[in-house]
Structures are given as C-alpha cells and as structure tokens.
All heavy atoms as TSV, in Angstrom:
chain	resi	resn	atom	element	x	y	z
A	1	MET	N	N	-43.203	13.670	49.580
A	1	MET	CA	C	-41.856	14.135	49.249
A	1	MET	C	C	-41.135	14.517	50.544
A	1	MET	O	O	-41.644	15.296	51.285
A	1	MET	CB	C	-41.907	15.310	48.287
A	1	MET	CG	C	-40.505	15.689	47.849
A	1	MET	SD	S	-40.494	16.558	46.291
A	1	MET	CE	C	-41.126	18.152	46.713
A	2	ALA	N	N	-39.959	13.954	50.707
A	2	ALA	CA	C	-39.153	14.243	51.943
A	2	ALA	C	C	-38.468	15.571	51.725
A	2	ALA	O	O	-37.979	15.886	50.655
A	2	ALA	CB	C	-38.139	13.117	52.165
A	3	VAL	N	N	-38.378	16.308	52.850
A	3	VAL	CA	C	-37.662	17.563	52.846
A	3	VAL	C	C	-36.223	17.272	53.285
A	3	VAL	O	O	-36.038	16.748	54.368
A	3	VAL	CB	C	-38.314	18.564	53.806
A	3	VAL	CG1	C	-37.544	19.892	53.825
A	3	VAL	CG2	C	-39.716	18.853	53.276
A	4	GLN	N	N	-35.269	17.735	52.477
A	4	GLN	CA	C	-33.891	17.524	52.802
A	4	GLN	C	C	-33.363	18.758	53.570
A	4	GLN	O	O	-33.587	19.868	53.073
A	4	GLN	CB	C	-32.990	17.257	51.589
A	4	GLN	CG	C	-33.280	15.925	50.975
A	4	GLN	CD	C	-32.280	15.657	49.840
A	4	GLN	OE1	O	-31.603	16.533	49.420
A	4	GLN	NE2	N	-32.330	14.458	49.363
A	5	LYS	N	N	-32.726	18.557	54.669
A	5	LYS	CA	C	-32.141	19.610	55.445
A	5	LYS	C	C	-30.798	20.068	54.780
A	5	LYS	O	O	-29.984	19.219	54.420
A	5	LYS	CB	C	-31.916	19.120	56.848
A	5	LYS	CG	C	-31.533	20.257	57.761
A	5	LYS	CD	C	-31.407	19.700	59.194
A	5	LYS	CE	C	-31.098	20.827	60.172
A	5	LYS	NZ	N	-31.047	20.342	61.523
A	6	LYS	N	N	-30.657	21.337	54.518
A	6	LYS	CA	C	-29.414	21.795	53.904
A	6	LYS	C	C	-28.315	21.761	54.871
A	6	LYS	O	O	-28.454	22.282	55.979
A	6	LYS	CB	C	-29.725	23.248	53.357
A	6	LYS	CG	C	-28.489	23.740	52.645
A	6	LYS	CD	C	-28.713	25.022	51.905
A	6	LYS	CE	C	-27.409	25.385	51.310
A	6	LYS	NZ	N	-27.478	26.432	50.358
A	7	ARG	N	N	-27.210	21.186	54.444
A	7	ARG	CA	C	-26.052	21.066	55.358
A	7	ARG	C	C	-25.065	22.171	54.971
A	7	ARG	O	O	-24.673	22.316	53.814
A	7	ARG	CB	C	-25.432	19.674	55.062
A	7	ARG	CG	C	-24.362	19.341	56.024
A	7	ARG	CD	C	-23.936	17.942	55.818
A	7	ARG	NE	N	-22.699	17.734	56.490
A	7	ARG	CZ	C	-21.941	16.619	56.352
A	7	ARG	NH1	N	-22.359	15.694	55.638
A	7	ARG	NH2	N	-20.835	16.556	57.016
A	8	THR	N	N	-24.738	22.907	55.971
A	8	THR	CA	C	-23.764	23.952	55.796
A	8	THR	C	C	-22.354	23.409	55.875
A	8	THR	O	O	-21.981	22.695	56.726
A	8	THR	CB	C	-23.907	25.076	56.931
A	8	THR	OG1	O	-25.215	25.488	56.920
A	8	THR	CG2	C	-22.988	26.221	56.713
A	9	TYR	N	N	-21.526	23.816	54.836
A	9	TYR	CA	C	-20.154	23.348	54.764
A	9	TYR	C	C	-19.281	24.399	55.351
A	9	TYR	O	O	-19.295	25.571	54.976
A	9	TYR	CB	C	-19.787	23.080	53.282
A	9	TYR	CG	C	-18.411	22.649	53.115
A	9	TYR	CD1	C	-18.106	21.306	53.508
A	9	TYR	CD2	C	-17.438	23.391	52.570
A	9	TYR	CE1	C	-16.805	20.891	53.406
A	9	TYR	CE2	C	-16.133	22.990	52.455
A	9	TYR	CZ	C	-15.815	21.625	52.869
A	9	TYR	OH	O	-14.560	21.227	52.714
A	10	ASP	N	N	-18.436	24.021	56.343
A	10	ASP	CA	C	-17.600	24.890	57.106
A	10	ASP	C	C	-16.168	24.353	56.965
A	10	ASP	O	O	-15.823	23.526	57.849
A	10	ASP	CB	C	-18.118	25.048	58.487
A	10	ASP	CG	C	-17.255	26.082	59.283
A	10	ASP	OD1	O	-16.160	26.509	58.783
A	10	ASP	OD2	O	-17.700	26.462	60.411
A	11	ALA	N	N	-15.403	24.816	55.988
A	11	ALA	CA	C	-14.026	24.346	55.750
A	11	ALA	C	C	-13.130	24.486	57.013
A	11	ALA	O	O	-12.400	23.598	57.388
A	11	ALA	CB	C	-13.450	24.914	54.517
A	12	ALA	N	N	-13.227	25.687	57.614
A	12	ALA	CA	C	-12.341	25.927	58.765
A	12	ALA	C	C	-12.673	24.986	59.934
A	12	ALA	O	O	-11.728	24.428	60.506
A	12	ALA	CB	C	-12.548	27.392	59.234
A	13	ARG	N	N	-13.948	24.757	60.174
A	13	ARG	CA	C	-14.285	23.737	61.194
A	13	ARG	C	C	-13.849	22.315	60.893
A	13	ARG	O	O	-13.347	21.594	61.727
A	13	ARG	CB	C	-15.831	23.833	61.452
A	13	ARG	CG	C	-16.270	22.909	62.628
A	13	ARG	CD	C	-17.709	23.162	62.997
A	13	ARG	NE	N	-18.074	22.392	64.143
A	13	ARG	CZ	C	-18.547	21.195	64.111
A	13	ARG	NH1	N	-18.622	20.495	62.990
A	13	ARG	NH2	N	-18.853	20.489	65.226
A	14	SER	N	N	-14.055	21.957	59.616
A	14	SER	CA	C	-13.621	20.662	59.181
A	14	SER	C	C	-12.108	20.439	59.344
A	14	SER	O	O	-11.657	19.381	59.834
A	14	SER	CB	C	-13.947	20.407	57.719
A	14	SER	OG	O	-15.317	20.478	57.468
A	15	LYS	N	N	-11.356	21.415	59.001
A	15	LYS	CA	C	-9.883	21.354	59.136
A	15	LYS	C	C	-9.492	21.247	60.608
A	15	LYS	O	O	-8.575	20.474	60.918
A	15	LYS	CB	C	-9.189	22.645	58.572
A	15	LYS	CG	C	-9.152	22.661	57.078
A	15	LYS	CD	C	-8.404	23.928	56.593
A	15	LYS	CE	C	-8.442	23.987	55.097
A	15	LYS	NZ	N	-7.754	25.140	54.616
A	16	GLU	N	N	-10.154	21.963	61.489
A	16	GLU	CA	C	-9.861	21.852	62.925
A	16	GLU	C	C	-10.141	20.462	63.454
A	16	GLU	O	O	-9.401	19.932	64.252
A	16	GLU	CB	C	-10.639	22.973	63.740
A	16	GLU	CG	C	-10.067	24.318	63.548
A	16	GLU	CD	C	-8.636	24.462	63.913
A	16	GLU	OE1	O	-8.266	24.017	64.976
A	16	GLU	OE2	O	-7.912	25.104	63.144
A	17	ILE	N	N	-11.259	19.828	63.038
A	17	ILE	CA	C	-11.663	18.566	63.477
A	17	ILE	C	C	-10.598	17.476	62.986
A	17	ILE	O	O	-10.129	16.663	63.758
A	17	ILE	CB	C	-13.042	18.134	63.019
A	17	ILE	CG1	C	-14.065	19.030	63.691
A	17	ILE	CG2	C	-13.327	16.690	63.198
A	17	ILE	CD1	C	-15.514	18.957	63.150
A	18	ILE	N	N	-10.149	17.697	61.733
A	18	ILE	CA	C	-9.147	16.772	61.224
A	18	ILE	C	C	-7.847	16.983	61.907
A	18	ILE	O	O	-7.161	15.988	62.325
A	18	ILE	CB	C	-8.987	17.046	59.711
A	18	ILE	CG1	C	-10.208	16.552	58.912
A	18	ILE	CG2	C	-7.724	16.325	59.169
A	18	ILE	CD1	C	-10.305	17.022	57.518
A	19	LEU	N	N	-7.451	18.192	62.191
A	19	LEU	CA	C	-6.177	18.474	62.882
A	19	LEU	C	C	-6.233	17.916	64.369
A	19	LEU	O	O	-5.199	17.387	64.882
A	19	LEU	CB	C	-5.903	19.976	62.922
A	19	LEU	CG	C	-5.410	20.521	61.573
A	19	LEU	CD1	C	-5.396	22.047	61.626
A	19	LEU	CD2	C	-4.017	20.003	61.257
A	20	ASP	N	N	-7.374	18.028	65.011
A	20	ASP	CA	C	-7.505	17.447	66.357
A	20	ASP	C	C	-7.329	15.949	66.297
A	20	ASP	O	O	-6.634	15.371	67.207
A	20	ASP	CB	C	-8.894	17.794	66.943
A	20	ASP	CG	C	-9.107	19.233	67.302
A	20	ASP	OD1	O	-8.085	19.939	67.442
A	20	ASP	OD2	O	-10.300	19.646	67.456
A	21	ALA	N	N	-7.953	15.327	65.369
A	21	ALA	CA	C	-7.851	13.836	65.276
A	21	ALA	C	C	-6.376	13.473	64.922
A	21	ALA	O	O	-5.785	12.536	65.477
A	21	ALA	CB	C	-8.771	13.253	64.184
A	22	ALA	N	N	-5.736	14.218	64.028
A	22	ALA	CA	C	-4.404	13.899	63.630
A	22	ALA	C	C	-3.430	14.108	64.773
A	22	ALA	O	O	-2.538	13.305	65.024
A	22	ALA	CB	C	-3.956	14.837	62.452
A	23	GLU	N	N	-3.623	15.172	65.552
A	23	GLU	CA	C	-2.810	15.473	66.735
A	23	GLU	C	C	-2.875	14.300	67.690
A	23	GLU	O	O	-1.831	13.841	68.273
A	23	GLU	CB	C	-3.206	16.789	67.353
A	23	GLU	CG	C	-2.374	17.187	68.565
A	23	GLU	CD	C	-2.735	18.542	69.142
A	23	GLU	OE1	O	-3.657	19.178	68.604
A	23	GLU	OE2	O	-2.070	18.883	70.095
A	24	GLN	N	N	-4.044	13.821	67.951
A	24	GLN	CA	C	-4.267	12.708	68.908
A	24	GLN	C	C	-3.554	11.464	68.430
A	24	GLN	O	O	-2.848	10.804	69.179
A	24	GLN	CB	C	-5.732	12.489	69.095
A	24	GLN	CG	C	-6.084	11.306	70.001
A	24	GLN	CD	C	-7.562	11.021	70.123
A	24	GLN	OE1	O	-8.359	11.794	69.731
A	24	GLN	NE2	N	-7.845	9.829	70.453
A	25	LEU	N	N	-3.754	11.071	67.179
A	25	LEU	CA	C	-3.199	9.830	66.638
A	25	LEU	C	C	-1.660	9.978	66.496
A	25	LEU	O	O	-0.937	8.967	66.780
A	25	LEU	CB	C	-3.805	9.471	65.369
A	25	LEU	CG	C	-5.279	8.958	65.572
A	25	LEU	CD1	C	-5.925	8.655	64.168
A	25	LEU	CD2	C	-5.324	7.723	66.413
A	26	PHE	N	N	-1.201	11.139	66.091
A	26	PHE	CA	C	0.305	11.282	66.007
A	26	PHE	C	C	0.896	11.182	67.379
A	26	PHE	O	O	1.967	10.530	67.544
A	26	PHE	CB	C	0.725	12.629	65.363
A	26	PHE	CG	C	0.509	12.647	63.864
A	26	PHE	CD1	C	-0.059	13.823	63.285
A	26	PHE	CD2	C	0.850	11.631	63.050
A	26	PHE	CE1	C	-0.211	13.916	61.901
A	26	PHE	CE2	C	0.706	11.747	61.690
A	26	PHE	CZ	C	0.132	12.868	61.097
A	27	ALA	N	N	0.244	11.681	68.425
A	27	ALA	CA	C	0.728	11.616	69.804
A	27	ALA	C	C	0.773	10.241	70.288
A	27	ALA	O	O	1.686	9.793	70.996
A	27	ALA	CB	C	-0.046	12.570	70.675
A	28	GLU	N	N	-0.305	9.480	70.004
A	28	GLU	CA	C	-0.443	8.107	70.520
A	28	GLU	C	C	0.420	7.113	69.768
A	28	GLU	O	O	0.983	6.230	70.388
A	28	GLU	CB	C	-1.943	7.623	70.328
A	28	GLU	CG	C	-2.867	8.302	71.303
A	28	GLU	CD	C	-4.312	7.916	71.029
A	28	GLU	OE1	O	-4.640	7.072	70.100
A	28	GLU	OE2	O	-5.194	8.482	71.763
A	29	GLN	N	N	0.559	7.314	68.422
A	29	GLN	CA	C	1.162	6.265	67.628
A	29	GLN	C	C	2.483	6.666	66.990
A	29	GLN	O	O	3.206	5.851	66.413
A	29	GLN	CB	C	0.176	5.886	66.460
A	29	GLN	CG	C	-1.110	5.334	67.015
A	29	GLN	CD	C	-2.075	5.051	65.896
A	29	GLN	OE1	O	-1.809	5.199	64.727
A	29	GLN	NE2	N	-3.295	4.625	66.287
A	30	GLY	N	N	2.795	7.936	66.958
A	30	GLY	CA	C	3.947	8.453	66.254
A	30	GLY	C	C	3.593	8.717	64.823
A	30	GLY	O	O	2.633	8.159	64.254
A	31	TYR	N	N	4.468	9.488	64.143
A	31	TYR	CA	C	4.269	9.814	62.744
A	31	TYR	C	C	4.101	8.599	61.824
A	31	TYR	O	O	3.293	8.490	61.007
A	31	TYR	CB	C	5.365	10.762	62.301
A	31	TYR	CG	C	5.287	11.102	60.809
A	31	TYR	CD1	C	4.375	12.101	60.338
A	31	TYR	CD2	C	6.005	10.483	59.827
A	31	TYR	CE1	C	4.205	12.404	59.030
A	31	TYR	CE2	C	5.882	10.741	58.440
A	31	TYR	CZ	C	5.034	11.737	58.103
A	31	TYR	OH	O	4.902	12.013	56.821
A	32	SER	N	N	5.119	7.702	61.973
A	32	SER	CA	C	5.204	6.523	61.031
A	32	SER	C	C	3.998	5.633	61.160
A	32	SER	O	O	3.522	5.106	60.121
A	32	SER	CB	C	6.493	5.744	61.305
A	32	SER	OG	O	7.574	6.509	61.062
A	33	ALA	N	N	3.521	5.374	62.363
A	33	ALA	CA	C	2.436	4.425	62.606
A	33	ALA	C	C	1.079	5.014	62.332
A	33	ALA	O	O	0.097	4.246	62.009
A	33	ALA	CB	C	2.477	3.853	64.013
A	34	ALA	N	N	0.872	6.344	62.513
A	34	ALA	CA	C	-0.398	6.968	62.294
A	34	ALA	C	C	-0.727	6.920	60.793
A	34	ALA	O	O	0.053	7.287	59.957
A	34	ALA	CB	C	-0.361	8.382	62.819
A	35	ARG	N	N	-1.885	6.408	60.509
A	35	ARG	CA	C	-2.357	6.254	59.115
A	35	ARG	C	C	-3.414	7.338	58.764
A	35	ARG	O	O	-4.260	7.605	59.582
A	35	ARG	CB	C	-2.861	4.884	58.861
A	35	ARG	CG	C	-1.827	3.782	59.106
A	35	ARG	CD	C	-2.432	2.391	58.735
A	35	ARG	NE	N	-3.270	2.466	57.656
A	35	ARG	CZ	C	-3.002	1.872	56.464
A	35	ARG	NH1	N	-1.964	1.158	56.284
A	35	ARG	NH2	N	-3.930	1.994	55.497
A	36	ILE	N	N	-3.363	7.765	57.525
A	36	ILE	CA	C	-4.321	8.754	57.092
A	36	ILE	C	C	-5.760	8.126	57.169
A	36	ILE	O	O	-6.736	8.896	57.588
A	36	ILE	CB	C	-4.061	9.198	55.630
A	36	ILE	CG1	C	-2.787	10.010	55.604
A	36	ILE	CG2	C	-5.205	9.951	55.028
A	36	ILE	CD1	C	-2.881	11.397	56.237
A	37	ASP	N	N	-5.922	6.818	56.882
A	37	ASP	CA	C	-7.237	6.222	57.012
A	37	ASP	C	C	-7.768	6.323	58.453
A	37	ASP	O	O	-8.953	6.600	58.619
A	37	ASP	CB	C	-7.125	4.724	56.624
A	37	ASP	CG	C	-6.872	4.471	55.178
A	37	ASP	OD1	O	-6.715	5.444	54.458
A	37	ASP	OD2	O	-6.771	3.314	54.759
A	38	ALA	N	N	-6.917	6.062	59.430
A	38	ALA	CA	C	-7.290	6.156	60.794
A	38	ALA	C	C	-7.662	7.536	61.243
A	38	ALA	O	O	-8.607	7.774	61.946
A	38	ALA	CB	C	-6.231	5.567	61.705
A	39	ILE	N	N	-6.853	8.472	60.760
A	39	ILE	CA	C	-7.115	9.864	61.065
A	39	ILE	C	C	-8.459	10.336	60.540
A	39	ILE	O	O	-9.276	10.991	61.147
A	39	ILE	CB	C	-5.914	10.851	60.555
A	39	ILE	CG1	C	-4.733	10.519	61.371
A	39	ILE	CG2	C	-6.366	12.323	60.715
A	39	ILE	CD1	C	-3.428	11.111	60.751
A	40	ALA	N	N	-8.740	9.932	59.265
A	40	ALA	CA	C	-10.006	10.293	58.587
A	40	ALA	C	C	-11.139	9.673	59.378
A	40	ALA	O	O	-12.191	10.337	59.642
A	40	ALA	CB	C	-9.996	9.835	57.155
A	41	SER	N	N	-11.015	8.403	59.733
A	41	SER	CA	C	-12.078	7.727	60.499
A	41	SER	C	C	-12.314	8.418	61.830
A	41	SER	O	O	-13.495	8.639	62.198
A	41	SER	CB	C	-11.709	6.244	60.690
A	41	SER	OG	O	-12.614	5.633	61.413
A	42	GLU	N	N	-11.266	8.733	62.550
A	42	GLU	CA	C	-11.381	9.398	63.840
A	42	GLU	C	C	-12.057	10.760	63.665
A	42	GLU	O	O	-12.873	11.183	64.545
A	42	GLU	CB	C	-9.968	9.618	64.447
A	42	GLU	CG	C	-9.962	10.221	65.799
A	42	GLU	CD	C	-10.472	9.348	66.928
A	42	GLU	OE1	O	-10.399	8.142	66.868
A	42	GLU	OE2	O	-10.961	9.936	67.889
A	43	ALA	N	N	-11.764	11.476	62.615
A	43	ALA	CA	C	-12.309	12.824	62.389
A	43	ALA	C	C	-13.720	12.763	61.835
A	43	ALA	O	O	-14.459	13.659	61.908
A	43	ALA	CB	C	-11.442	13.618	61.469
A	44	GLY	N	N	-14.110	11.650	61.216
A	44	GLY	CA	C	-15.437	11.520	60.690
A	44	GLY	C	C	-15.534	12.017	59.257
A	44	GLY	O	O	-16.628	12.328	58.769
A	45	TYR	N	N	-14.416	12.096	58.617
A	45	TYR	CA	C	-14.329	12.567	57.151
A	45	TYR	C	C	-13.665	11.536	56.311
A	45	TYR	O	O	-12.981	10.638	56.882
A	45	TYR	CB	C	-13.551	13.912	57.037
A	45	TYR	CG	C	-14.308	15.030	57.726
A	45	TYR	CD1	C	-13.915	15.513	58.990
A	45	TYR	CD2	C	-15.278	15.731	57.117
A	45	TYR	CE1	C	-14.586	16.526	59.643
A	45	TYR	CE2	C	-15.978	16.770	57.723
A	45	TYR	CZ	C	-15.606	17.230	59.003
A	45	TYR	OH	O	-16.253	18.200	59.598
A	46	ASN	N	N	-13.802	11.647	55.020
A	46	ASN	CA	C	-13.091	10.715	54.171
A	46	ASN	C	C	-11.650	11.250	53.883
A	46	ASN	O	O	-11.383	12.396	53.987
A	46	ASN	CB	C	-13.799	10.387	52.874
A	46	ASN	CG	C	-14.022	11.567	51.944
A	46	ASN	OD1	O	-13.066	12.335	51.826
A	46	ASN	ND2	N	-15.168	11.645	51.374
A	47	LYS	N	N	-10.760	10.270	53.566
A	47	LYS	CA	C	-9.335	10.732	53.472
A	47	LYS	C	C	-9.102	11.579	52.245
A	47	LYS	O	O	-8.133	12.369	52.302
A	47	LYS	CB	C	-8.429	9.552	53.382
A	47	LYS	CG	C	-8.539	8.585	52.185
A	47	LYS	CD	C	-7.589	7.408	52.402
A	47	LYS	CE	C	-7.657	6.535	51.204
A	47	LYS	NZ	N	-6.681	5.386	51.282
A	48	SER	N	N	-9.987	11.589	51.269
A	48	SER	CA	C	-9.724	12.498	50.123
A	48	SER	C	C	-9.896	13.934	50.547
A	48	SER	O	O	-9.189	14.863	50.006
A	48	SER	CB	C	-10.733	12.209	48.969
A	48	SER	OG	O	-12.073	12.524	49.356
A	49	LEU	N	N	-10.675	14.260	51.558
A	49	LEU	CA	C	-10.767	15.625	52.088
A	49	LEU	C	C	-9.466	16.069	52.767
A	49	LEU	O	O	-9.018	17.181	52.660
A	49	LEU	CB	C	-11.914	15.789	53.063
A	49	LEU	CG	C	-12.259	17.172	53.465
A	49	LEU	CD1	C	-12.660	18.067	52.268
A	49	LEU	CD2	C	-13.339	17.156	54.548
A	50	ILE	N	N	-8.823	15.069	53.483
A	50	ILE	CA	C	-7.561	15.373	54.106
A	50	ILE	C	C	-6.532	15.650	53.080
A	50	ILE	O	O	-5.736	16.680	53.169
A	50	ILE	CB	C	-7.160	14.137	54.991
A	50	ILE	CG1	C	-7.978	13.986	56.135
A	50	ILE	CG2	C	-5.674	14.333	55.466
A	50	ILE	CD1	C	-7.770	12.777	57.010
A	51	TYR	N	N	-6.499	14.911	51.986
A	51	TYR	CA	C	-5.506	15.142	50.915
A	51	TYR	C	C	-5.843	16.526	50.230
A	51	TYR	O	O	-4.957	17.221	49.824
A	51	TYR	CB	C	-5.517	14.023	49.863
A	51	TYR	CG	C	-4.869	12.790	50.398
A	51	TYR	CD1	C	-5.527	11.598	50.553
A	51	TYR	CD2	C	-3.467	12.865	50.824
A	51	TYR	CE1	C	-4.977	10.501	51.069
A	51	TYR	CE2	C	-2.931	11.704	51.312
A	51	TYR	CZ	C	-3.611	10.533	51.405
A	51	TYR	OH	O	-2.993	9.356	51.934
A	52	GLN	N	N	-7.109	16.845	50.103
A	52	GLN	CA	C	-7.500	18.114	49.455
A	52	GLN	C	C	-6.995	19.290	50.345
A	52	GLN	O	O	-6.462	20.288	49.768
A	52	GLN	CB	C	-9.054	18.157	49.319
A	52	GLN	CG	C	-9.477	19.458	48.757
A	52	GLN	CD	C	-11.022	19.515	48.642
A	52	GLN	OE1	O	-11.675	18.492	48.567
A	52	GLN	NE2	N	-11.595	20.722	48.610
A	53	TYR	N	N	-7.148	19.210	51.592
A	53	TYR	CA	C	-6.653	20.259	52.564
A	53	TYR	C	C	-5.185	20.325	52.775
A	53	TYR	O	O	-4.565	21.443	52.818
A	53	TYR	CB	C	-7.367	20.189	53.914
A	53	TYR	CG	C	-8.831	20.535	53.920
A	53	TYR	CD1	C	-9.656	19.899	54.894
A	53	TYR	CD2	C	-9.428	21.372	53.079
A	53	TYR	CE1	C	-10.985	20.216	54.979
A	53	TYR	CE2	C	-10.745	21.679	53.050
A	53	TYR	CZ	C	-11.511	21.072	54.067
A	53	TYR	OH	O	-12.895	21.417	54.133
A	54	PHE	N	N	-4.569	19.173	52.938
A	54	PHE	CA	C	-3.178	19.116	53.485
A	54	PHE	C	C	-2.208	18.456	52.419
A	54	PHE	O	O	-1.009	18.472	52.740
A	54	PHE	CB	C	-3.129	18.421	54.773
A	54	PHE	CG	C	-4.021	18.986	55.797
A	54	PHE	CD1	C	-5.244	18.391	56.119
A	54	PHE	CD2	C	-3.697	20.170	56.424
A	54	PHE	CE1	C	-6.135	18.974	57.068
A	54	PHE	CE2	C	-4.553	20.705	57.395
A	54	PHE	CZ	C	-5.712	20.092	57.663
A	55	HIS	N	N	-2.668	17.960	51.369
A	55	HIS	CA	C	-1.851	17.382	50.213
A	55	HIS	C	C	-1.326	16.022	50.535
A	55	HIS	O	O	-1.370	15.166	49.648
A	55	HIS	CB	C	-0.755	18.391	49.763
A	55	HIS	CG	C	-1.368	19.663	49.360
A	55	HIS	ND1	N	-2.192	19.876	48.312
A	55	HIS	CD2	C	-1.214	20.909	49.916
A	55	HIS	CE1	C	-2.524	21.128	48.199
A	55	HIS	NE2	N	-1.944	21.779	49.184
A	56	ASP	N	N	-0.707	15.820	51.673
A	56	ASP	CA	C	-0.169	14.541	52.045
A	56	ASP	C	C	-0.011	14.429	53.578
A	56	ASP	O	O	-0.315	15.362	54.298
A	56	ASP	CB	C	1.184	14.300	51.318
A	56	ASP	CG	C	2.244	15.369	51.619
A	56	ASP	OD1	O	2.074	16.149	52.612
A	56	ASP	OD2	O	3.238	15.462	50.831
A	57	LYS	N	N	0.466	13.363	54.037
A	57	LYS	CA	C	0.682	13.123	55.452
A	57	LYS	C	C	1.665	14.128	56.104
A	57	LYS	O	O	1.433	14.610	57.173
A	57	LYS	CB	C	1.093	11.689	55.692
A	57	LYS	CG	C	1.230	11.248	57.131
A	57	LYS	CD	C	1.614	9.798	57.203
A	57	LYS	CE	C	1.897	9.327	58.580
A	57	LYS	NZ	N	2.282	7.910	58.597
A	58	LEU	N	N	2.705	14.409	55.371
A	58	LEU	CA	C	3.679	15.347	55.935
A	58	LEU	C	C	3.094	16.749	56.040
A	58	LEU	O	O	3.288	17.428	56.999
A	58	LEU	CB	C	4.965	15.398	55.058
A	58	LEU	CG	C	6.056	16.352	55.495
A	58	LEU	CD1	C	6.528	15.946	56.878
A	58	LEU	CD2	C	7.221	16.302	54.574
A	59	GLY	N	N	2.279	17.161	55.082
A	59	GLY	CA	C	1.598	18.398	55.186
A	59	GLY	C	C	0.691	18.478	56.316
A	59	GLY	O	O	0.586	19.519	57.025
A	60	LEU	N	N	-0.028	17.391	56.597
A	60	LEU	CA	C	-0.954	17.313	57.763
A	60	LEU	C	C	-0.153	17.446	59.025
A	60	LEU	O	O	-0.497	18.183	59.912
A	60	LEU	CB	C	-1.761	16.040	57.683
A	60	LEU	CG	C	-2.631	15.750	58.892
A	60	LEU	CD1	C	-3.702	16.856	59.083
A	60	LEU	CD2	C	-3.382	14.380	58.688
A	61	TYR	N	N	0.892	16.699	59.108
A	61	TYR	CA	C	1.810	16.648	60.285
A	61	TYR	C	C	2.379	18.064	60.564
A	61	TYR	O	O	2.380	18.522	61.685
A	61	TYR	CB	C	2.921	15.647	60.112
A	61	TYR	CG	C	3.774	15.518	61.354
A	61	TYR	CD1	C	3.324	14.844	62.492
A	61	TYR	CD2	C	5.057	16.070	61.413
A	61	TYR	CE1	C	4.122	14.723	63.685
A	61	TYR	CE2	C	5.858	15.932	62.506
A	61	TYR	CZ	C	5.408	15.295	63.605
A	61	TYR	OH	O	6.178	15.178	64.736
A	62	THR	N	N	2.807	18.708	59.453
A	62	THR	CA	C	3.344	20.037	59.617
A	62	THR	C	C	2.374	21.025	60.217
A	62	THR	O	O	2.696	21.810	61.081
A	62	THR	CB	C	3.847	20.561	58.211
A	62	THR	OG1	O	4.825	19.659	57.697
A	62	THR	CG2	C	4.400	21.944	58.270
A	63	GLU	N	N	1.090	20.942	59.758
A	63	GLU	CA	C	0.092	21.791	60.309
A	63	GLU	C	C	-0.218	21.487	61.737
A	63	GLU	O	O	-0.532	22.387	62.546
A	63	GLU	CB	C	-1.265	21.708	59.475
A	63	GLU	CG	C	-1.143	22.346	58.127
A	63	GLU	CD	C	-0.754	23.768	58.179
A	63	GLU	OE1	O	-1.361	24.611	58.998
A	63	GLU	OE2	O	0.153	24.186	57.398
A	64	VAL	N	N	-0.173	20.208	62.131
A	64	VAL	CA	C	-0.380	19.859	63.515
A	64	VAL	C	C	0.775	20.460	64.376
A	64	VAL	O	O	0.478	21.019	65.474
A	64	VAL	CB	C	-0.384	18.317	63.724
A	64	VAL	CG1	C	-0.286	17.914	65.202
A	64	VAL	CG2	C	-1.663	17.746	63.096
A	65	VAL	N	N	1.970	20.391	63.940
A	65	VAL	CA	C	3.074	20.955	64.693
A	65	VAL	C	C	3.021	22.481	64.728
A	65	VAL	O	O	3.342	23.001	65.830
A	65	VAL	CB	C	4.463	20.491	63.990
A	65	VAL	CG1	C	5.666	21.144	64.669
A	65	VAL	CG2	C	4.604	19.018	64.134
A	66	LYS	N	N	2.560	23.144	63.684
A	66	LYS	CA	C	2.459	24.572	63.694
A	66	LYS	C	C	1.449	25.067	64.760
A	66	LYS	O	O	1.599	26.126	65.312
A	66	LYS	CB	C	1.970	25.090	62.329
A	66	LYS	CG	C	3.028	25.122	61.275
A	66	LYS	CD	C	2.417	25.660	60.012
A	66	LYS	CE	C	3.436	25.743	58.874
A	66	LYS	NZ	N	2.809	26.188	57.652
A	67	ARG	N	N	0.402	24.214	65.017
A	67	ARG	CA	C	-0.616	24.662	66.050
A	67	ARG	C	C	0.085	24.677	67.428
A	67	ARG	O	O	-0.260	25.327	68.281
A	67	ARG	CB	C	-1.735	23.686	66.085
A	67	ARG	CG	C	-2.657	23.819	64.909
A	67	ARG	CD	C	-3.937	23.087	64.889
A	67	ARG	NE	N	-4.144	22.075	65.916
A	67	ARG	CZ	C	-5.297	21.512	66.194
A	67	ARG	NH1	N	-6.331	21.796	65.443
A	67	ARG	NH2	N	-5.459	20.625	67.102
C-alpha cells in the first residue's frame, strides 16, 4: 500500500502565486489580451480557483493593481 503525502493547502500563498502570474501577463500582454487560461497555466493552478478567489478577470486585475 502506497503512503500518500498530505498536501497542505495555503490559500494566501496560492493567491500570491496567481497574482504574480497575472501581474506578469497583464504587463506583457495588456488587460484585453491576457487570458485567464494563460494566467492559470502560468501560476500552475486551474482557472476555477482564480474565479473562486477573484470572481472574474476584472476582480483579478483590480487586485493586481492594488498591490
């Protein structure tokens, strides 16, 4: 029987990683061209988590600007 390693979930760290990826892509591509799919891929998370945290693209962008 294989032993599964328990993965600790850290919402604050996840949000920071997503915001870092979003900031980079918004800076490179602009708001209109930056896609949630690309941000999720860059951050290493699925896009449903982005929507859970930030509700939509504008919410994500707003948090990036606040930082």
